[in-house]
C-alpha positions as CSV (number, residue, x, y, z in Angstrom):
1,M,-131.2,-50.1,-7.2
2,K,-129.3,-52.5,-5.0
3,T,-131.2,-55.4,-6.5
4,Q,-130.4,-54.3,-10.1
5,T,-126.7,-54.0,-9.3
6,F,-126.7,-57.5,-7.7
7,R,-128.4,-59.0,-10.8
8,K,-125.9,-57.4,-13.1
9,S,-123.1,-58.8,-11.0
10,V,-124.6,-62.4,-11.1
11,Q,-125.0,-62.1,-14.9
12,R,-121.4,-61.0,-15.5
13,R,-120.2,-63.9,-13.3
14,A,-122.4,-66.3,-15.2
15,T,-121.1,-65.0,-18.6
16,A,-117.5,-65.4,-17.4
17,L,-118.3,-69.0,-16.3
18,V,-119.9,-69.9,-19.6
19,F,-116.8,-68.4,-21.4
20,C,-114.4,-70.4,-19.2
21,L,-116.5,-73.6,-19.9
22,S,-116.6,-72.8,-23.5
23,A,-112.8,-72.4,-23.7
24,T,-112.3,-75.7,-21.8
25,L,-114.7,-77.6,-24.1
26,T,-113.2,-76.2,-27.4
27,L,-109.5,-77.2,-26.7
28,P,-107.7,-78.3,-29.8
29,V,-107.8,-82.1,-30.6
30,L,-104.2,-83.6,-30.6
31,A,-103.2,-84.6,-34.1
32,E,-103.0,-88.4,-34.6
33,T,-99.6,-88.1,-36.3
34,L,-97.0,-85.6,-35.3
35,D,-94.2,-84.6,-37.7
36,T,-91.0,-84.1,-35.6
37,R,-87.3,-84.0,-36.1
38,M,-87.2,-87.6,-35.0
39,G,-89.7,-88.6,-37.6
40,A,-93.5,-89.4,-37.4
41,L,-95.0,-90.1,-34.1
42,D,-98.4,-91.9,-34.2
43,F,-101.1,-91.3,-31.5
44,P,-104.4,-92.8,-32.8
45,A,-107.2,-91.7,-30.5
46,G,-104.5,-89.9,-28.6
47,Y,-102.7,-93.0,-27.4
48,P,-99.1,-93.9,-28.8
49,T,-98.6,-96.9,-30.8
50,P,-96.1,-99.5,-29.8
51,A,-93.6,-98.2,-32.3
52,T,-94.0,-94.6,-31.2
53,V,-93.5,-95.8,-27.4
54,E,-90.2,-97.5,-28.5
55,Q,-89.1,-94.5,-30.5
56,L,-89.7,-92.0,-27.9
57,Y,-88.1,-94.0,-25.1
58,D,-85.0,-94.5,-27.2
59,Q,-84.9,-90.8,-27.8
60,L,-85.6,-89.9,-24.3
61,D,-82.9,-92.2,-23.0
62,F,-80.4,-90.8,-25.6
63,Q,-81.2,-87.2,-24.8
64,R,-80.9,-87.8,-21.0
65,A,-77.6,-89.7,-21.6
66,V,-76.1,-86.9,-23.7
67,Q,-77.0,-84.4,-21.0
68,A,-75.7,-86.7,-18.3
69,Y,-72.5,-86.8,-20.1
70,L,-72.1,-83.0,-20.2
71,W,-73.2,-82.6,-16.5
72,A,-71.1,-85.4,-15.2
73,L,-67.8,-84.7,-17.1
74,P,-66.1,-83.4,-14.1
75,M,-66.6,-86.6,-12.0
76,A,-65.9,-88.9,-15.0
77,S,-62.8,-87.0,-15.7
78,Y,-61.5,-87.0,-12.2
79,G,-62.6,-90.7,-11.9
80,A,-60.4,-91.6,-14.9
81,M,-57.6,-89.6,-13.3
82,A,-58.0,-91.4,-9.8
83,D,-57.9,-94.8,-11.7
84,A,-54.6,-93.8,-13.5
85,H,-53.1,-92.8,-10.2
86,E,-54.1,-96.1,-8.6
87,A,-52.6,-98.0,-11.5
88,L,-49.3,-96.0,-11.0
89,G,-49.2,-96.9,-7.3
90,A,-50.9,-94.0,-5.5
91,D,-52.7,-94.8,-2.2
92,S,-52.9,-93.5,1.4
93,H,-49.1,-93.4,1.6
94,T,-48.0,-92.9,-1.9
95,V,-48.0,-90.1,-4.3
96,I,-47.0,-89.4,-7.9
97,I,-44.1,-87.0,-8.8
98,A,-42.9,-85.7,-12.1
99,D,-39.5,-85.2,-10.8
100,R,-38.1,-84.5,-14.3
101,L,-41.1,-82.5,-15.3
102,A,-44.2,-83.7,-16.9
103,E,-43.7,-85.2,-20.4
104,P,-45.8,-85.2,-23.5
105,R,-46.0,-89.0,-23.4
106,Q,-48.0,-88.5,-20.2
107,L,-51.4,-87.6,-21.3
108,A,-53.0,-85.1,-19.0
109,L,-55.4,-82.2,-19.5
110,T,-53.4,-78.9,-20.2
111,A,-50.5,-80.0,-17.9
112,N,-47.3,-77.9,-17.9
113,R,-43.6,-78.7,-18.3
114,D,-42.6,-75.7,-16.3
115,T,-43.4,-76.9,-12.7
116,V,-42.6,-80.1,-10.8
117,Y,-46.0,-81.8,-10.2
118,M,-46.9,-84.0,-7.3
119,S,-50.4,-85.5,-7.2
120,G,-52.4,-88.0,-5.3
121,V,-55.9,-89.4,-4.6
122,F,-57.5,-90.0,-1.0
123,D,-60.2,-92.6,-0.3
124,L,-61.8,-91.1,2.7
125,S,-64.0,-94.1,3.3
126,E,-60.9,-95.5,5.0
127,G,-61.0,-92.5,7.4
128,P,-59.6,-89.0,7.7
129,M,-56.2,-88.2,6.1
130,V,-53.5,-85.8,7.3
131,M,-51.2,-84.0,4.9
132,E,-48.1,-82.2,6.1
133,L,-47.1,-79.5,3.6
134,P,-43.5,-77.8,3.5
135,P,-43.7,-74.1,2.6
136,G,-43.3,-73.0,-0.9
137,L,-45.7,-75.3,-2.9
138,L,-48.7,-74.3,-4.8
139,G,-51.8,-76.4,-5.4
140,T,-55.4,-77.4,-4.6
141,M,-57.6,-80.3,-3.3
142,N,-61.0,-81.0,-5.0
143,N,-63.8,-83.3,-4.3
144,I,-64.5,-85.9,-7.0
145,W,-66.8,-83.3,-8.8
146,Q,-63.7,-81.0,-9.2
147,Q,-65.2,-78.5,-6.7
148,P,-62.5,-76.8,-4.4
149,L,-62.2,-78.1,-0.9
150,V,-59.1,-76.2,0.0
151,D,-56.2,-74.3,-1.5
152,L,-52.9,-76.1,-0.7
153,G,-49.8,-73.9,-0.3
154,G,-49.4,-70.5,-1.9
155,P,-50.6,-67.2,-0.6
156,F,-54.3,-68.0,-0.8
157,S,-54.0,-71.2,1.4
158,P,-55.0,-71.2,5.0
159,E,-51.4,-71.6,5.9
160,Q,-50.4,-68.8,3.6
161,N,-47.4,-70.5,2.1
162,R,-45.9,-71.1,5.4
163,G,-46.5,-74.9,5.4
164,G,-48.6,-76.7,8.0
165,K,-50.8,-79.6,8.6
166,F,-54.2,-80.3,6.9
167,L,-56.8,-82.6,8.1
168,I,-59.2,-84.1,5.5
169,L,-62.5,-85.3,6.8
170,P,-64.9,-87.6,5.2
171,P,-68.6,-86.7,4.6
172,D,-70.5,-86.3,7.8
173,Y,-67.6,-87.2,9.8
174,N,-68.2,-87.0,13.7
175,G,-65.3,-89.0,15.0
176,P,-62.4,-87.9,17.2
177,L,-60.2,-84.9,16.2
178,P,-56.5,-84.4,17.0
179,A,-55.7,-82.0,19.9
180,T,-52.9,-80.2,17.9
181,H,-53.7,-77.6,15.4
182,H,-54.6,-78.6,11.8
183,H,-56.2,-76.7,8.9
184,V,-59.4,-78.7,8.5
185,A,-61.2,-79.4,5.2
186,R,-64.4,-81.3,5.1
187,S,-65.2,-83.3,2.0
188,D,-68.6,-84.1,0.7
189,T,-67.3,-87.1,-1.3
190,N,-65.2,-90.0,-0.3
191,I,-62.8,-89.8,-3.2
192,V,-60.6,-86.5,-3.3
193,V,-57.9,-85.6,-5.8
194,F,-55.1,-83.1,-5.1
195,Y,-52.0,-81.8,-6.8
196,L,-49.2,-79.6,-5.8
197,R,-46.6,-77.7,-7.8
198,G,-43.0,-76.9,-7.0
199,I,-42.0,-73.8,-9.0
200,P,-38.4,-73.5,-10.5
201,R,-37.2,-70.3,-12.0
202,S,-34.7,-72.1,-14.1
203,Q,-33.7,-75.7,-15.0
204,Q,-31.0,-75.6,-12.3
205,D,-33.6,-75.1,-9.7
206,I,-35.4,-78.4,-10.5
207,P,-33.4,-80.8,-8.1
208,E,-33.9,-78.5,-5.1
209,V,-37.6,-78.2,-5.9
210,V,-37.9,-82.1,-5.9
211,K,-36.1,-82.3,-2.6
212,L,-38.5,-79.8,-1.1
213,I,-41.5,-81.7,-2.4
214,Q,-40.1,-85.0,-1.0
215,T,-40.5,-83.5,2.5
216,Y,-44.3,-83.7,2.1
217,R,-46.1,-86.3,4.1
218,Q,-49.4,-87.8,4.2
219,Y,-51.1,-90.6,6.3
220,R,-54.3,-91.7,8.0
221,L,-55.4,-89.9,11.1
222,D,-55.4,-93.2,13.0
223,E,-51.5,-93.5,12.1
224,A,-50.7,-90.1,13.4
225,A,-48.9,-91.4,16.5
226,D,-46.4,-93.3,14.3
227,P,-47.0,-92.4,10.6
228,P,-45.5,-94.5,7.9
229,K,-43.0,-93.1,5.4
230,T,-44.6,-91.4,2.4
231,R,-43.6,-92.9,-0.9
232,F,-43.0,-91.0,-4.1
233,V,-43.5,-92.8,-7.5
234,S,-41.6,-91.1,-10.3
235,L,-43.4,-90.5,-13.6
236,S,-40.3,-89.9,-15.4
237,G,-39.9,-92.0,-18.7
238,K,-43.3,-93.6,-18.2
239,D,-46.3,-93.5,-20.4
240,A,-49.4,-92.6,-18.6
241,N,-53.1,-91.6,-19.7
242,L,-54.9,-89.5,-17.2
243,L,-57.6,-88.5,-19.7
244,T,-61.4,-89.0,-19.5
245,N,-62.5,-92.5,-20.7
246,E,-64.3,-92.4,-24.0
247,G,-67.5,-94.1,-25.3
248,F,-69.2,-96.6,-23.1
249,A,-66.4,-96.7,-20.7
250,F,-67.2,-93.1,-19.7
251,F,-70.4,-94.3,-18.2
252,E,-68.8,-97.3,-16.7
253,T,-66.4,-94.9,-14.8
254,L,-69.3,-92.7,-14.0
255,A,-71.4,-95.5,-12.6
256,R,-68.4,-96.8,-10.3
257,Y,-67.8,-93.3,-8.9
258,I,-71.5,-92.7,-8.3
259,N,-71.5,-95.8,-6.2
260,E,-68.3,-94.9,-4.4
261,N,-69.5,-91.4,-3.2
262,P,-72.7,-90.5,-1.1
263,P,-75.5,-88.7,-3.1
264,R,-75.5,-84.9,-2.6
265,E,-78.6,-82.8,-2.3
266,Q,-77.3,-80.5,-5.1
267,D,-77.2,-83.3,-7.5
268,M,-80.6,-84.9,-6.9
269,A,-82.3,-83.9,-10.1
270,M,-79.5,-85.2,-12.4
271,L,-79.0,-88.2,-10.2
272,G,-82.7,-89.0,-11.0
273,V,-81.7,-88.7,-14.7
274,L,-78.9,-91.2,-14.2
275,E,-81.3,-93.5,-12.5
276,T,-83.4,-93.8,-15.5
277,L,-80.3,-94.9,-17.4
278,G,-79.4,-97.6,-14.8
279,I,-76.8,-95.6,-13.0
280,A,-77.7,-95.2,-9.1
281,H,-75.8,-95.2,-5.9
282,G,-76.1,-98.7,-4.1
283,R,-77.0,-100.4,-7.3
284,P,-75.0,-102.4,-9.9
285,F,-74.6,-101.0,-13.3
286,E,-75.8,-103.7,-15.6
287,P,-77.2,-102.2,-18.8
288,D,-78.9,-104.4,-21.5
289,A,-77.7,-104.3,-25.1
290,R,-80.2,-101.5,-26.0
291,M,-79.0,-99.2,-23.2
292,K,-75.3,-100.0,-24.0
293,K,-75.8,-99.0,-27.5
294,I,-77.7,-95.8,-26.5
295,L,-74.9,-94.9,-24.0
296,T,-72.1,-95.5,-26.4
297,E,-73.6,-93.2,-29.0
298,A,-74.4,-90.6,-26.3
299,A,-70.8,-90.5,-25.3
300,I,-69.8,-89.8,-28.8
301,V,-72.3,-86.9,-29.2
302,G,-71.8,-85.6,-25.7
303,R,-68.1,-85.3,-26.3
304,A,-68.6,-83.6,-29.6
305,M,-70.9,-81.1,-27.8
306,A,-68.5,-80.6,-24.9
307,K,-65.6,-80.1,-27.5
308,T,-67.8,-77.3,-29.2
309,L,-68.5,-75.7,-25.8
310,A,-64.8,-75.5,-25.2
311,Y,-63.6,-74.2,-28.4
312,S,-66.5,-72.1,-29.6
313,P,-68.3,-71.1,-26.4
314,R,-71.6,-69.1,-26.4
315,V,-70.2,-66.3,-24.2
316,P,-70.4,-62.6,-24.7
317,N,-67.0,-61.3,-26.1
318,E,-66.6,-58.9,-23.3
319,I,-66.5,-61.8,-20.8
320,L,-64.7,-64.4,-23.1
321,Y,-61.9,-62.4,-24.5
322,A,-58.9,-61.1,-22.3
323,Y,-58.5,-57.9,-24.3
324,P,-61.0,-55.7,-26.2
325,G,-61.1,-55.3,-29.9
326,E,-60.1,-58.0,-32.2
327,R,-57.6,-59.6,-30.1
328,R,-57.8,-63.5,-30.0
329,W,-56.6,-64.3,-26.5
330,K,-59.4,-65.9,-24.4
331,K,-59.7,-66.4,-20.8
332,I,-59.6,-70.0,-19.5
333,F,-61.7,-69.6,-16.6
334,F,-64.4,-67.0,-16.0
335,S,-66.8,-68.3,-13.4
336,D,-67.0,-69.1,-9.7
337,P,-64.8,-72.3,-9.2
338,T,-67.8,-74.3,-8.2
339,F,-69.8,-72.9,-11.2
340,H,-72.7,-72.0,-8.9
341,E,-74.0,-68.6,-9.8
342,P,-76.5,-67.0,-7.6
343,A,-79.5,-68.2,-9.4
344,Y,-78.2,-71.2,-11.4
345,M,-75.3,-73.4,-12.2
346,A,-73.2,-72.4,-15.2
347,I,-73.6,-75.8,-16.8
348,D,-72.0,-74.9,-20.2
349,L,-69.0,-73.2,-18.6
350,R,-68.7,-76.2,-16.3
351,S,-68.7,-78.7,-19.3
352,K,-66.4,-76.3,-21.3
353,Y,-63.7,-76.3,-18.5
354,A,-64.0,-79.9,-17.7
355,F,-63.3,-81.0,-21.2
356,E,-60.3,-78.7,-21.7
357,A,-58.7,-78.6,-18.2
358,I,-58.9,-80.3,-14.8
359,G,-59.2,-79.1,-11.3
360,T,-60.3,-75.9,-9.7
361,A,-59.1,-73.7,-6.9
362,K,-60.5,-70.8,-5.0
363,S,-57.4,-68.9,-6.0
364,M,-58.3,-69.2,-9.6
365,V,-60.8,-66.2,-9.1
366,V,-58.4,-64.1,-7.0
367,S,-56.2,-61.5,-8.8
368,V,-53.4,-60.2,-6.6
369,P,-50.3,-58.8,-8.5
370,G,-47.1,-60.6,-7.9
371,H,-48.9,-63.8,-6.5
372,G,-50.5,-67.0,-7.8
373,S,-50.8,-67.4,-11.5
374,Q,-52.8,-66.2,-14.6
375,Y,-53.6,-68.2,-17.8
376,I,-54.9,-67.1,-21.1
377,G,-55.2,-69.2,-24.3
378,T,-55.5,-68.7,-28.1
379,Y,-57.0,-71.0,-30.6
380,Q,-57.2,-68.9,-33.7
381,D,-54.7,-66.8,-35.6
382,A,-55.1,-63.1,-36.0
383,E,-57.5,-63.5,-38.8
384,G,-59.8,-65.7,-36.9
385,A,-58.8,-69.0,-38.5
386,W,-58.2,-72.1,-36.3
387,L,-54.6,-73.0,-35.6
388,T,-53.2,-76.0,-37.4
389,G,-50.0,-77.8,-37.7
390,D,-49.8,-76.8,-41.4
391,G,-48.7,-73.3,-41.0
392,T,-46.0,-71.1,-39.8
393,Y,-47.1,-68.7,-36.9
394,R,-45.4,-66.2,-34.7
395,I,-46.4,-64.9,-31.4
396,Q,-44.6,-61.7,-30.3
397,L,-44.3,-60.9,-26.6
398,P,-43.5,-57.4,-25.7
399,K,-40.5,-56.8,-23.4
400,D,-40.7,-57.1,-19.6
401,V,-43.1,-60.0,-19.5
402,P,-44.9,-59.4,-16.3
403,A,-44.2,-62.6,-14.3
404,N,-41.9,-62.6,-11.3
405,M,-41.6,-66.4,-11.2
406,F,-41.7,-67.6,-14.9
407,W,-43.7,-67.4,-18.1
408,S,-44.4,-69.9,-20.9
409,L,-46.3,-70.6,-24.1
410,T,-47.2,-74.2,-24.1
411,V,-48.8,-75.9,-27.1
412,Y,-51.6,-78.6,-26.7
413,D,-53.1,-81.0,-29.2
414,N,-56.7,-80.1,-29.5
415,E,-58.0,-83.8,-29.4
416,T,-56.0,-84.9,-26.4
417,R,-55.8,-81.5,-24.7
418,S,-52.5,-82.6,-23.6
419,M,-49.0,-81.3,-24.4
420,I,-48.2,-81.7,-28.1
421,Q,-46.0,-84.8,-29.1
422,N,-43.4,-84.0,-31.7
423,A,-40.0,-85.2,-32.9
424,Q,-38.4,-82.1,-31.2
425,G,-39.5,-83.4,-27.8
426,R,-40.5,-80.1,-26.4
427,P,-44.1,-78.6,-26.3
428,L,-43.3,-75.0,-25.0
429,V,-41.1,-72.0,-25.1
430,G,-40.6,-70.2,-21.8
431,S,-38.3,-68.6,-19.4
432,V,-37.7,-71.9,-17.4
433,H,-36.5,-73.4,-20.7
434,G,-34.1,-70.8,-22.1
435,A,-36.2,-68.6,-24.3
436,V,-34.0,-66.2,-26.2
437,P,-35.0,-62.5,-26.1
438,N,-34.7,-60.0,-29.0
439,E,-32.3,-57.0,-28.7
440,D,-35.1,-54.9,-27.2
441,G,-36.1,-57.6,-24.7
442,S,-39.1,-58.9,-26.5
443,F,-39.6,-62.4,-27.7
444,D,-40.6,-63.9,-31.0
445,V,-42.1,-67.4,-30.5
446,W,-42.5,-69.7,-33.4
447,F,-44.9,-72.7,-34.2
448,A,-44.3,-74.5,-37.4
449,P,-43.6,-78.0,-38.8
450,R,-40.0,-76.9,-39.4
451,L,-37.7,-74.4,-37.7
452,P,-38.4,-71.1,-39.5
453,A,-35.4,-69.3,-41.1
454,G,-33.7,-66.9,-38.6
455,A,-35.6,-68.3,-35.5
456,A,-33.8,-69.4,-32.3
457,E,-34.5,-73.2,-31.8
458,A,-35.4,-72.5,-28.2
459,N,-38.1,-70.2,-29.4
460,W,-39.7,-72.7,-31.6
461,V,-42.4,-75.5,-31.0
462,Q,-42.7,-78.1,-33.7
463,T,-46.2,-78.7,-34.9
464,T,-47.7,-81.6,-37.1
465,P,-49.5,-80.9,-40.4
466,G,-53.1,-81.9,-40.4
467,K,-53.5,-81.6,-36.6
468,G,-55.0,-78.7,-34.7
469,W,-53.5,-77.1,-31.6
470,F,-53.9,-74.3,-29.1
471,V,-51.6,-72.6,-26.8
472,Y,-51.8,-71.3,-23.2
473,L,-49.7,-68.2,-21.9
474,R,-48.8,-68.9,-18.3
475,L,-47.7,-66.1,-16.0
476,Y,-46.6,-67.3,-12.6
477,G,-46.3,-64.2,-10.2
478,P,-48.1,-62.0,-12.6
479,E,-47.5,-58.3,-12.2
480,Q,-49.6,-55.2,-12.5
481,P,-49.1,-54.6,-16.2
482,Y,-50.9,-57.8,-16.9
483,F,-53.9,-56.9,-14.9
484,D,-54.2,-53.2,-16.1
485,K,-53.6,-54.4,-19.7
486,T,-50.6,-52.2,-20.4
487,W,-48.6,-55.3,-21.4
488,V,-50.5,-57.2,-24.2
489,P,-49.2,-60.3,-25.9
490,G,-49.5,-60.3,-29.7
491,D,-51.9,-62.6,-31.5
492,A,-50.7,-65.8,-33.5
493,V,-49.8,-64.4,-37.0
494,R,-49.7,-66.8,-39.8
495,L,-46.8,-66.1,-42.0
496,E,-47.0,-69.0,-44.6
């Protein structure tokens, strides 16, 4: 009986082995010509022809370059911004200040004309930097990948709006530290970008806000015993372009900043992709004519994809929209500020945000009534059509706008993502800029090529026919009615 059982077991195993060998030996033969979206690919006897090799490598490099564009957009964007700061004079002892508020002639991603901006760039390869902040400012510091290092000023900063000293350390720094107390931020990149805002409640507050900002100081740690004076370069009346470089220049900027900053473990896979395109840390970027052509085209396609991700994201409505139902207001930011989810990086959201805006902060994901700020945006009218400069639109804000500092509606050109440029010279309507309320305390805000009949001029933003635009609602010091949605802004209604 035992012998028979053993024989049956052996027979079953032998049958299974024959079946496995049979399956292995009868694998389908690869077709010699493959019909694909890139055309016919020839593999006679299973090997690629020279034409197929060339075709596939061109396609491989192009696909990798497009994905590299989307992935590296935060670094390329900040790199261009850092270059613009350097051209304006920013360095270890110099910052840029919009002492008469930012102007539309200064192209910057979704900047506002409500607050007094101050911004700068540190090159930590020169050593640690010290910042001395006065109380009452609000801002952030990011590494070159637009990941937050530390909130600066405001209630979510380590100094909790009281002012204080910050020590910014380079990657892997193990040198001496000061004996006195500093709030320490360790960077994993050599280049860091920061900005601070002074917040006026009216136009009359601006001179005092500028004076407050000008008490800020920065210097290298090795100068702490006798720090040089911090210089402030005014942006007022100057043209400036802080936008991401387009075309082949995108990859030139990217290659330079990949070289200037140490490789990080979290980036290794995509750095490997960049290496196949000739971009690598410690190596000159010297593409041949073929690669330059591929990268130039990839930058065009990558930008088109990023633009689509920004304006038409594949995000569930309950996450994307600020209010339920058919309301058109969208959240600007709805991820971790590093875009690292527990199991993956939210790559599309990262590209979406980096195309439309700039800079992140831990406070962006903190909702505390009465503190910080909240932003939502609208890109479509109440019927779902894109906003264009040809029509006349009205947005109605109910009374008691829930902002204890200020509120504004700012219009942006959808190509530059910068404040709209118009003959009127004003891209926004808001409390700082003298918005006129209705008798019941609500506001009618108008967007049209010409001042609509019966509209207050202070409540009108001039648009340009043939050009698309979008608008951000900013609430600084947002109050509880915003968070519990008992106060809801109206959609953009097209009237003609």
